[in-house]
C-alpha positions, 0 to 999 in steps of 0.5 A: 226761555223762561215761561211765566205761570199765573196761578189765578188764570188756571181752569180745570174741569173734570167729569166724574161718573160715579154709580154707588150702590150700598145696602145696609142691614141690621138686626140688634137683640138686647135683653137688660134685667136689673133686679133693684132692691134698696132700703133706705135707713137712717138715723141722725142724732146730733146736736145742731145749732143752727139749721138742717135740711135732710133728704132721702131720694129713690130714682128708678126707671124700669120697663120698656121706653122709660126715663128718669131724671133727677138734678139735686142742689143742696145748699148750707150756710151755717147759721144762716140756710140749709136748702134742698131743691129737687127738679126731676121728670119722669116719662113712659113711652 
């Protein structure tokens, strides 16, 4: 005897009774100290026949809930263009 089974006519129901209890506790203590001492001193002594762009940037965030960001683009095309573009933000919360 051969029994034919059509998988598209299969029905299945299942009831599951679940009781979940989840307790989570977390304690995070972070101590961070950074001592920053920056001294920028530069001297350029060259004979430039063309163009020049010079930059010195100091970006820092010190203290609680601070943020600082700097995006810097430098473009130099010989005898045509020297360009520096800086975009940044600073925030204190």
